[in-house]
C-alpha positions in Angstrom: 31.9 99.2 126.6 33.5 102.1 128.9 36.8 101.5 127.2 35.6 102.7 123.8 37.4 105.4 122.3 35.5 107.7 119.7 38.8 109.4 118.8 40.4 110.1 115.3 43.4 108.8 116.2 45.7 106.9 113.3 47.1 104.1 115.2 48.6 102.2 112.3 50.5 105.8 111.6 52.6 105.7 114.7 55.7 104.3 115.4 56.8 100.7 116.4 57.1 100.8 120.1 61.3 100.3 120.1 61.2 97.9 123.4 59.0 95.4 121.9 60.8 91.7 122.8 58.4 89.5 121.9 55.0 89.0 119.7 54.1 90.0 116.0 56.4 92.8 114.9 54.4 96.3 114.6 51.4 94.8 117.0 53.0 97.6 119.6 53.1 101.0 118.6 53.8 104.2 120.9 53.7 108.2 120.6 56.3 108.6 122.9 54.1 108.9 126.1 53.4 106.9 129.0 50.9 104.8 126.9 51.4 102.3 124.4 49.0 100.8 121.5 48.5 97.1 121.3 46.6 95.5 117.9 44.2 93.0 119.8 41.1 91.0 119.9 37.4 91.3 121.1 38.4 88.2 123.3 41.0 90.3 125.2 39.0 93.0 125.5 36.4 91.2 127.4 38.7 90.0 129.7 39.8 93.7 130.8 36.0 94.4 131.1 35.3 91.2 133.0 38.2 91.7 135.4 37.2 95.4 136.0 33.5 95.2 136.4 34.4 92.5 138.7 36.8 94.5 140.2 39.2 91.4 140.8 42.4 91.3 142.5 44.4 90.7 139.2 43.6 94.1 138.2 46.4 94.9 140.6 48.8 92.8 138.7 47.6 94.0 134.7 48.9 96.7 133.0 46.4 99.6 133.1 44.0 100.1 130.2 43.2 103.3 129.1 40.9 102.9 126.2 40.2 100.7 123.0 40.2 102.1 119.4 38.8 100.7 116.0 40.9 101.5 113.0 40.1 99.7 109.6 38.4 97.1 111.2 41.1 96.4 113.4 40.7 96.9 117.2 43.7 98.5 119.5 44.1 98.6 123.0 45.7 101.7 124.9 47.8 100.3 127.4 50.1 101.7 130.5 53.6 101.6 128.8 55.4 99.1 131.9 58.9 100.6 130.8 58.6 104.4 130.1 60.1 105.3 133.5 63.3 103.2 132.6 66.4 104.6 131.0 67.6 101.1 130.4 64.7 98.7 130.9 65.8 95.1 131.5 62.8 93.3 130.2 61.8 89.6 130.5 58.6 88.1 128.8 57.5 84.5 130.4 54.7 82.6 128.6 53.0 81.0 131.6 50.8 77.7 131.8 51.0 74.3 130.4 48.4 75.3 127.7 48.5 77.5 124.7 45.2 77.2 122.5 42.0 78.6 123.2 38.8 77.1 123.3 37.7 78.1 120.1 41.2 76.9 118.1 41.0 74.6 115.1 42.4 71.2 115.5 45.7 72.0 113.4 46.3 74.8 115.8 45.5 72.6 119.2 48.2 69.9 117.8 50.8 72.5 116.8 50.7 74.1 120.4 50.2 70.8 122.2 53.6 70.0 120.4 54.9 72.9 121.4 54.3 72.9 125.0 55.4 69.3 125.4 58.8 70.0 123.6 59.8 73.0 126.0 59.7 74.1 129.5 55.7 74.7 129.2 55.2 71.0 129.9 58.1 70.6 132.5 57.6 74.2 134.6 54.8 75.4 133.4 56.6 78.9 132.0 58.6 79.5 128.9 60.8 82.3 128.0 59.3 84.4 125.3 62.2 87.0 124.9 64.5 88.9 127.1 66.0 92.3 126.8 69.6 92.8 128.8 71.1 96.0 128.8 75.0 95.9 129.5 78.0 97.7 129.2 78.3 96.6 125.8 74.9 97.3 124.6 71.7 95.6 125.0 71.3 91.7 124.3 68.3 90.7 122.8 67.1 87.0 123.0 64.1 85.8 120.9 61.6 82.6 121.4 64.1 80.4 120.1 65.9 80.9 122.9 63.5 80.3 125.1 62.3 77.1 123.2 65.8 75.4 123.5 65.5 75.7 127.3 65.1 72.5 129.1 64.3 72.8 133.2 68.1 71.9 134.1 69.0 75.2 132.0 65.9 77.7 132.6 67.4 78.6 135.6 70.3 80.3 134.0 67.8 82.4 131.8 66.9 83.5 135.3 70.3 84.1 136.7 71.1 86.5 133.9 67.9 88.5 133.7 68.5 89.0 137.7 72.5 89.5 137.3 73.4 93.3 138.3 76.1 95.2 136.4 78.6 93.7 139.1 78.2 90.3 137.6 75.7 89.0 140.6 72.3 88.5 141.2 70.6 91.3 142.9 68.9 89.5 145.7 66.7 92.6 146.5 64.9 92.0 143.1 64.8 88.5 143.4 62.8 88.9 146.6 60.9 91.5 145.1 59.5 89.2 142.6 59.2 86.5 144.9 56.6 88.6 146.8 54.8 89.4 143.4 54.6 86.2 142.1 53.1 85.0 145.7 50.4 87.7 145.7 49.6 86.8 141.9 49.0 83.2 142.8 46.7 84.4 145.5 44.7 86.3 143.1 44.8 83.5 140.2 43.5 80.9 142.9 40.4 83.2 143.9 39.5 83.1 140.3 37.8 79.6 139.5 36.6 78.9 135.9 39.2 81.7 134.4 41.4 80.5 131.9 44.5 82.6 131.3 45.7 80.3 128.3 48.8 81.4 126.3 49.0 84.6 128.8 52.7 85.9 130.1 54.5 87.7 132.7 56.4 90.8 132.1 59.6 91.4 134.4 60.8 94.7 134.2 63.3 96.8 136.2 65.6 99.8 134.9 69.3 98.6 134.7 70.7 101.9 135.6 69.3 101.6 139.0 72.4 100.4 141.0 72.2 97.1 142.8 73.5 97.5 146.4 72.9 93.9 147.8 76.7 93.0 147.0 78.5 95.9 148.6 82.1 95.4 149.2 81.5 96.6 152.8 80.3 93.3 154.0 78.5 95.0 157.2 76.5 97.1 154.8 75.4 94.2 152.7 74.3 92.2 155.0 72.2 95.3 156.9 70.7 95.7 153.0 70.2 91.6 153.1 67.9 92.0 156.5 65.8 94.9 155.3 65.0 93.2 152.2 64.1 90.2 154.5 62.2 92.2 157.2 60.3 94.4 154.3 59.3 91.0 152.5 58.0 89.6 155.7 55.9 92.7 156.0 54.5 92.8 152.4 56.4 95.6 151.6 58.7 96.2 148.5 62.0 97.8 149.0 63.5 100.1 146.2 67.1 100.2 147.5 68.0 98.5 144.3 64.9 100.2 142.3 61.8 98.7 141.9 60.9 95.5 140.0 58.1 95.5 137.9 55.7 92.2 137.2 52.5 92.2 135.3 50.4 89.8 133.7 50.1 90.7 129.8 48.1 88.9 126.4 44.9 87.7 127.0 44.2 86.8 123.7 43.4 83.4 124.5 41.7 83.5 127.7 38.4 81.8 128.7 35.7 83.7 131.0 34.5 81.7 133.7 30.8 80.6 132.9 27.7 81.8 134.5 25.8 79.8 137.0 23.3 79.2 134.1 25.7 77.6 131.9 25.9 73.8 131.0 30.0 73.9 131.5 32.6 71.6 131.8 33.4 70.7 135.2 37.2 70.9 134.6 36.7 74.5 134.5 35.1 75.0 137.7 38.4 75.5 139.6 41.5 77.9 139.3 43.7 77.7 136.5 45.9 74.8 137.4 48.2 75.2 134.7 49.2 78.7 135.2 49.7 78.2 139.0 52.3 75.5 138.4 54.2 77.8 136.2 54.2 80.5 139.2 55.1 77.8 141.5 58.0 76.9 139.3 59.6 80.4 139.1 59.0 81.1 142.9 60.8 78.0 143.8 63.5 78.7 141.4 64.2 82.2 142.5 64.0 81.1 146.1 67.1 78.9 145.4 68.6 81.5 143.6 68.8 83.9 146.7 69.6 80.9 149.1 72.9 80.8 147.0 
């Protein structure tokens, strides 16, 4: 494929990526540049190849893939580091959809992952928190997958509030507005991908916590002006950077199912878009809209 590298780089000798918040330890490596290396699978590389060849709208919402590299039987993908430009990145990893297991999962794994989804917000909301990195005046707070599994539909909004809370202690309206716009665009892209299943993939949210939030200025008139500016730009489809830019990207495609070809005798349930993923997107948009309205 076009992404295969012929380099002799020893990825395993690179240091672990210090901003990893979820997944297997050591699965991300970094040389300190704007790129990172991810331990991957042929299925994930096939997904990147598929969307690139199709020129899918999903490409605009994914980290850029620069190359792939095979080393000692392991496949590594060289990806864009979404946190590189952030001095103090606030990061959240949300597993999307109501199903985790791929089409080729063994029965015992299917049972385990179905039970996990049923017992968490994956079933009730179509989204589950896998991890968060929250910089603050007292240091960086890390929350892991166990925190996310303990959340319920009733307590999940507090997770979003904590992530979007600025250094002033109030949620950043502009970053929420940016998130809603990004999620709306991703929804449109997913709806235009019939047969594609994004099982066990995530959405990564990231912004620089060092960027000052101006949504709650002591000058009420100035605050109203920024709010009006945010609303106008959202209507025009433009993302304001008055509080720094928020990044939202789809990540982790190791369990995806590609659309069947026209000649395949495929399951009719795979003919439409990924409804479980769309359910999660709808839940996030609704919760964020409610936060912004307060």
